[in-house]
C-alpha positions, -999 to 999 in steps of 0.1 A, spaced: 2 -1 0 14 34 -11 0 63 7 4 99 1 20 117 20 -1 147 19 -34 133 24 -19 120 60 -4 153 66 -44 163 55 -58 139 79 -32 149 110 -46 185 109 -81 177 106 -76 153 134 -59 177 155 -84 204 153 -118 186 143 -130 208 117 -126 210 77 -128 248 77 -103 252 103 -80 227 84 -83 245 50 -71 275 64 -41 259 84 -32 240 48 -42 270 22 -66 242 6 -100 249 3 -124 231 19 -134 208 -11 -98 201 -11 -94 185 21 -130 165 20 -114 150 -17 -80 142 2 -96 128 31 -121 104 11 -92 94 -11 -71 82 25 -106 64 34 -105 44 3 -69 34 3 -77 25 44 -114 7 41 -120 21 70 -139 58 79 -121 81 96 -145 108 109 -176 104 122 -200 136 121 -227 139 148 -247 171 144 -219 202 141 -189 181 159 -165 161 138 -152 130 156 -125 106 151 -134 73 143 -115 42 162 -92 36 133 -91 73 129 -70 74 166 -51 48 157 -36 65 124 -34 97 145 -14 84 167 12 70 144 8 102 115 18 123 154 45 100 154 56 101 116 53 141 110 73 146 148 100 131 127 97 142 100 99 178 116 133 162 132 143 157 101 139 189 86 155 206 112 186 189 108 188 193 72 183 234 80 220 228 98 232 224 63 219 258 50 252 272 60 282 254 66 279 232 85 300 198 95 333 181 78 351 197 51 384 179 37 408 197 16 434 182 -1 466 203 -18 505 200 -23 525 213 8 531 245 -14 497 251 -19 489 241 16 515 270 29 513 296 3 472 299 -2 454 278 18 465 289 52 451 318 47 418 307 29 414 288 59 416 308 82 391 337 63 366 303 61 368 295 94 361 332 105 329 332 93 320 294 99 327 282 131 304 250 129 324 236 103 352 208 112 377 213 85 409 192 77 440 203 50 460 172 41 491 179 22 498 156 -6 509 155 -43 489 158 -70 485 121 -79 474 116 -40 450 145 -43 435 125 -70 431 95 -54 415 110 -16 385 126 -44 383 92 -57 375 76 -28 357 104 -15 385 111 18 387 147 6 358 167 -8 381 195 -25 418 190 -43 441 210 -56 462 199 -78 489 210 -104 480 204 -141 448 187 -152 437 154 -142 411 135 -161 381 122 -138 345 118 -144 320 132 -120 345 162 -106 340 193 -116 375 213 -129 381 245 -127 416 263 -136 426 288 -110 461 299 -120 491 293 -143 525 287 -131 563 291 -152 584 260 -153 617 262 -147 647 239 -149 669 247 -118 702 236 -101 724 247 -76 739 277 -84 780 266 -86 766 239 -115 776 249 -147 749 265 -169 771 264 -197 769 225 -195 750 208 -219 715 195 -203 719 160 -213 758 161 -197 738 177 -164 714 150 -162 740 125 -165 764 135 -139 732 149 -110 701 134 -98 668 145 -114 647 154 -79 605 147 -89 580 147 -69 569 121 -93 571 112 -138 537 135 -141 529 140 -176 536 179 -175 568 170 -161 577 141 -190 566 166 -219 590 193 -204 619 164 -206 611 152 -236 612 192 -249 647 196 -239 652 162 -253 670 152 -220 665 114 -197 671 114 -166 698 89 -157 688 91 -121 654 97 -105 647 106 -67 610 113 -60 603 133 -28 572 138 -22 572 176 -11 581 209 -33 597 225 -6 621 195 1 626 190 -36 637 229 -34 659 227 -4 676 191 -24 686 215 -48 696 246 -28 721 217 -15 734 208 -47 718 172 -44 707 176 -79 687 196 -104 648 198 -103 613 207 -123 593 231 -105 574 265 -105 592 294 -109 568 310 -82 585 284 -54 617 294 -63 609 330 -69 629 341 -36 659 318 -41 661 326 -79 662 364 -65 691 358 -42 710 335 -63 705 305 -42 698 286 -73 699 294 -113 680 285 -142 687 260 -167 661 260 -185 624 275 -189 593 261 -209 565 283 -230 540 262 -218 526 272 -183 515 249 -155 481 248 -148 466 249 -111 430 231 -111 408 230 -79 383 198 -83 358 183 -60 323 156 -73 298 173 -90 271 155 -70 287 178 -42 286 214 -59 255 225 -40 270 215 -7 274 243 11 309 237 29 321 228 -7 302 259 -25 316 286 0 348 272 0 353 270 -36 336 307 -36 365 317 -13 391 297 -33 382 320 -69 383 351 -48 412 350 -28 437 326 -49 450 353 -71 451 377 -50 472 361 -20 498 356 -50 497 390 -63 503 396 -25 530 376 -16 544 382 -47 558 418 -40 568 410 -1 
């Protein structure tokens, strides 16, 4: 048996006030509509629900039983509606995954701004490589991910929020006039992974690293280059101060820029937590970059 919830609601209100006219006013229905809904419900249940004696309306025994259950039902519905109202504004958990550089350079400040106005959100910021960030999105362990480069994922919204110049760098004492192929023979190539963008840049240089050292943090890669441990391919934004100070030197630049993407599951784009943080990233990301570039 399938019972229309609207008809049950109408019965419940009529049973409360025992007056069709008053119930019609409360529900903003016409009185014939109220009468028709009660008639349909009685036909579905195969029992009368009300008795009329003179001008007074009374519940039948079946009506009393049903009123008891509709009281429980609509109390439960009201509880659900109350809980759902919490999600009209950011509430609950929000997990954002991004590289260590993005976390420290951008997301720390953005997170602080977000939490000032959304104190009911339990926020988690996870430092991870772009590949791990994608995995966290796929396994529902992250709600929003920031990646260096584009990753094809079905059911995921992709928003390009920035572009960065890629540079091949080495310690200041490395002979920059040396053939790059020889440098790749002499020094390890330090990277967070041989992702397609890095591989394309190496192909452009027609170079193949003899030794590859994978490090999970851009900051650790930068420090390794400064320490003379090898050469690396990184965003010039990460190395801006080191390039200006001469702590590292640029061996090559690339015409194709590395795009930064914000990603989140398509079915979460209307979820208040995600929606609010996505809007804040779009508003603040480039502003933070410009501010810190002139510091």
